[in-house]
Residue frames relative to the residue before (quaternion, step in Angstrom):
aa qw qx qy qz dx dy dz
M 1.0000 0.0000 0.0000 0.0000 0.00 0.00 0.00
T 0.2991 -0.7669 0.5444 0.1614 3.57 -0.92 0.89
A 0.6511 -0.4931 0.3969 0.4187 3.55 -1.28 0.28
E 0.6198 0.5527 -0.3404 0.4410 3.58 1.01 -0.79
T 0.6470 0.5094 -0.3127 0.4734 3.59 0.99 -0.84
V 0.6467 0.5167 -0.3160 0.4636 3.58 0.93 -0.89
I 0.6529 0.5201 -0.3113 0.4541 3.59 0.92 -0.91
E 0.6530 0.5046 -0.3141 0.4694 3.58 0.94 -0.85
E 0.6409 0.5110 -0.3230 0.4731 3.59 1.02 -0.73
I 0.6321 0.5275 -0.3296 0.4622 3.59 0.99 -0.80
K 0.6282 0.5455 -0.3322 0.4444 3.60 1.00 -0.78
R 0.6882 0.4875 -0.2752 0.4616 3.59 1.11 -0.64
L 0.5385 0.6384 -0.4019 0.3754 3.59 1.23 -0.25
P 0.5491 -0.5668 0.4763 0.3877 3.58 -1.21 0.40
P 0.6911 -0.5139 0.3097 0.4030 3.60 -1.14 0.58
R 0.6408 0.5270 -0.3398 0.4429 3.64 0.92 -0.79
E 0.6699 0.4840 -0.2906 0.4821 3.58 0.98 -0.84
Q 0.6107 0.5355 -0.3485 0.4677 3.60 1.06 -0.70
L 0.6256 0.5427 -0.3320 0.4516 3.58 1.01 -0.80
L 0.6414 0.5153 -0.3209 0.4692 3.59 0.98 -0.81
V 0.6374 0.5158 -0.3220 0.4733 3.58 1.02 -0.80
L 0.6573 0.5087 -0.3101 0.4615 3.59 0.95 -0.85
Q 0.6404 0.5142 -0.3267 0.4677 3.58 0.99 -0.79
F 0.6431 0.5129 -0.3164 0.4725 3.57 1.00 -0.82
A 0.6681 0.5038 -0.3028 0.4562 3.59 0.88 -0.93
G 0.6381 0.5232 -0.3239 0.4627 3.58 1.03 -0.77
E 0.6628 0.4904 -0.3027 0.4782 3.58 0.95 -0.85
L 0.6318 0.5290 -0.3254 0.4638 3.57 0.99 -0.82
T 0.6466 0.5223 -0.3069 0.4636 3.57 0.98 -0.85
R 0.6677 0.5067 -0.3026 0.4537 3.59 0.93 -0.88
Q 0.7265 0.4479 -0.2427 0.4611 3.58 1.02 -0.76
R 0.5964 0.6208 -0.3542 0.3652 3.58 1.16 -0.54
R 0.1975 -0.7312 0.6395 0.1318 3.54 -1.09 0.79
L 0.4263 -0.7217 0.4909 0.2376 3.56 -0.99 0.84
S 0.5380 -0.5985 0.4856 0.3415 3.53 -1.27 0.48
G 0.6927 -0.4630 0.3495 0.4285 3.56 -1.29 0.22
A 0.6565 0.5098 -0.3118 0.4603 3.58 0.97 -0.85
E 0.6567 0.5019 -0.3117 0.4687 3.59 1.00 -0.80
L 0.6453 0.5103 -0.3158 0.4726 3.58 1.02 -0.79
T 0.6299 0.5312 -0.3244 0.4646 3.58 1.02 -0.81
A 0.6545 0.5111 -0.3107 0.4624 3.58 0.92 -0.91
L 0.6517 0.4991 -0.3147 0.4766 3.59 0.96 -0.83
G 0.6410 0.5291 -0.3203 0.4546 3.59 0.98 -0.82
E 0.6540 0.5026 -0.3087 0.4738 3.57 1.00 -0.79
E 0.6334 0.5099 -0.3268 0.4816 3.58 1.03 -0.78
L 0.6419 0.5285 -0.3162 0.4567 3.57 0.99 -0.87
A 0.6593 0.5165 -0.3075 0.4518 3.58 0.92 -0.87
A 0.7214 0.4325 -0.2405 0.4845 3.58 1.08 -0.71
A 0.5345 0.6561 -0.4002 0.3516 3.61 1.20 -0.38
R 0.1965 -0.7958 0.5668 0.0831 3.55 -1.06 0.81
E 0.6574 0.5031 -0.3065 0.4700 3.59 1.10 -0.63
P 0.5281 -0.6607 0.4271 0.3197 3.63 -0.78 0.94
A 0.6518 0.5117 -0.3257 0.4553 3.60 0.96 -0.79
E 0.6562 0.4979 -0.3054 0.4777 3.58 1.02 -0.78
V 0.6152 0.5360 -0.3353 0.4710 3.58 1.04 -0.77
A 0.6691 0.4985 -0.2977 0.4639 3.58 0.90 -0.92
R 0.6550 0.5171 -0.3089 0.4563 3.58 0.94 -0.90
L 0.6915 0.4739 -0.2765 0.4699 3.57 0.87 -0.95
N 0.6246 0.5335 -0.3365 0.4603 3.57 1.03 -0.76
A 0.6596 0.4969 -0.3037 0.4751 3.58 0.94 -0.88
A 0.6558 0.5071 -0.3107 0.4651 3.60 0.97 -0.85
L 0.6434 0.5249 -0.3156 0.4592 3.57 1.02 -0.80
L 0.6701 0.4919 -0.2947 0.4714 3.58 0.90 -0.91
Q 0.6726 0.4798 -0.2989 0.4776 3.57 0.90 -0.91
G 0.6533 0.5233 -0.3112 0.4500 3.58 0.99 -0.79
F 0.6758 0.4812 -0.2877 0.4784 3.56 1.11 -0.64
Y 0.8014 0.3152 -0.1394 0.4888 3.55 0.79 -1.06
G 0.3787 -0.6886 0.5207 0.3336 3.59 1.13 -0.57
A 0.7650 -0.3599 0.2577 0.4678 3.56 -1.30 -0.25
């Protein structure tokens, strides 16, 4: 099963079920630690970022990706 198939199935769910999927995805995101390659890519994006909001977003993603929730 592909991500595209899963996404299409989620779109067909009733709103209450979609909410449960979103809550699960949010929790999964908070708990996930990134791989070395993903952390490196985020670090490179952070180094190149110029907008304060983008810097803050990337910094938060980098910290969460390293430490998890």
